[in-house]
N, C-alpha and C positions, 0 to 999 in steps of 0.2 A: 680259693681256700675252702676246705671242708672241715666242719666241726663234728667230731664223733663224740657223742655223749653216752658213756657207758661205764659201769663199774665192773664189767666182765673181765675175767682173766684173759680173754681172747682179744682185748683191746689193742695190744701191740700187733697181733697177727692181722686184725681187721684194718688197722691203720696202714700197715705195709701193703696189704692187698688193694686198698683204695688208692693209695699213692701210685702204685704200679699201674693200675687200671686207668686212672684219670690223669696222672701227671701233676695233680694238684697237691699242695701241701695239706697235710691232715693234722689237725690239732685235736688232742684227746682231753675231754673233761670227764672226770670221774663221778661228778654229781651234777644235778640240775642247777644248784646254787653256783657252782664253778662255771657252768655253761652260761648262766646269766651274766656273770662278771665278764667272761670272754666276749659275749655278744654285745655288751655295752662298749667294749674297747675296739672291736674289729668288725668288718663286714665279711660275711661268708656267703659262698654260692649255695651251699647245701649244709643243712644241719641234720645229721643222722641221730635219731633219738631211739635209744634202747627202750623198748616197751616196758621192760622190767622197772626201770627208773620212773617212768611215767606212772606206773601203778603203785610203786612204793613211796614215791615222793609227790603225791598229788598237789600238795600245797605249794610246791616249787614249780610245778609244770606251767601254771598260768603265767608266772613271772618270766620264765624262760621264753615262752611263746610270744609274749608281748615285745620282747627285745630282738626278735629274729629279723626284723626289717624286711629286706627283699629276699632273704635266704629261702630256699625251698626246703620244707621239712620232709624228711623221709623217716617214717616210723617203722621199726622192724624189731622183731623178737630175736635177738642174737643168740639166745639159748637154744633155739630150734632151727634157725636159718643157717644155711651153709654160706661159705664165702662167695660162691658163684651168685647166689641170689642177692646178697648184699651188694656186690659189685654191679650186678645188672640193675638193681633199683637205683643206686647212686648214679651210675652212668646215664640212665634214663632221665633222672632229675637234672643232671648237668646239661644234657642236650636240650631238655625242655626249657631250662633257664636261658640258654644261649638263643634258642628260637624266639623266646619272649623278648629278649633284649633287642634282637634284630627288628622285630615287629614294632617295638616301642620307638626305636630310632627312626624307622621309616615313617611312623605316624607323626613323630615330632617334626621331622624334616618336611613332610607333606603339609603339615599345618603352618609351618613357618613360610614355606614357599607360597602357599595359598594366600596368607595374610600379606606377604610382600608384593604379590602380584597385584592386589587391589591398590596398594599404595603407588606402585610403579605406573599403573594405568592412569591413576589420578594425576600423577606428575606429568606424564606424557600429554594428557589432554590439556592440562593447565599451561604447559609451555607452548603447545601448539596454538592454543587460543591467544596467548600473550604475543606470540610471533606474528599473528595476523593483525595485530594492532598497527595501524598505519603511521601513527605519529611517534614511534619509538626512536629515540636517539640511536645512532649506529652502534655505539659502545654497549648499550643495553641489549640491543638486538644480537650482537655478537656473543654476549654473555648468555643470553637465553638459548642461542643455538648450541653453545658449549654444554649447557645444562641438559638440553634436549638430547644431544648425542650421548652424554653420560648415562642418561636414563635409558636410552635405547640399548646401550651396552649392558647395563644392569639387567634389562629384560632378557637379553640373549643369555646372560650368565644363569639366570633363574631357569630359563628353558633348558639349558644344558644340564643343570642339576636335576630337573624333572625327567629329562630323557635318560640320564644315568640311573635315576631311581627306578624308572620303568624297566630298564634292562636288568637291573639287579633283582627286581621283583620277578621278572619272567624267568631268570636263571634260578632263583630260589624256589619257584613254584613247582 
């Protein structure tokens, strides 16, 4: 979803052009105060800020910017910029945000896999050491074998995730 913040008479035209170019829903706020209210209620991919409003409502600009969250701001002077430039700037921002989201997911997945690999290694070592104990009752030994097999299965699953991650990374590079 895109938030277009402008009091321009071209707001409807800009909104339609952005929707057509990106396929995203475009919400128009006629003031920075209204934009702040909308930003508190919803998450947006991109917030297009008309430079005119930023200059005429400087006291509201800070509040609006504080509530943008993860939205990418695009500041543009709609009085002198054509639709092509507006669309190009917003499309670029949407693509940048999508790339950043992919990178963040990859980093999170990598961190989780790395952390889990350490735990899996510790579990494998502990069960292997416990299985080497000579005086274990057979029921306990069977349970430990079962746990050991489950941990080995978990390791293979983590390796599979890492391999998939590497393939996705290579394809995206």
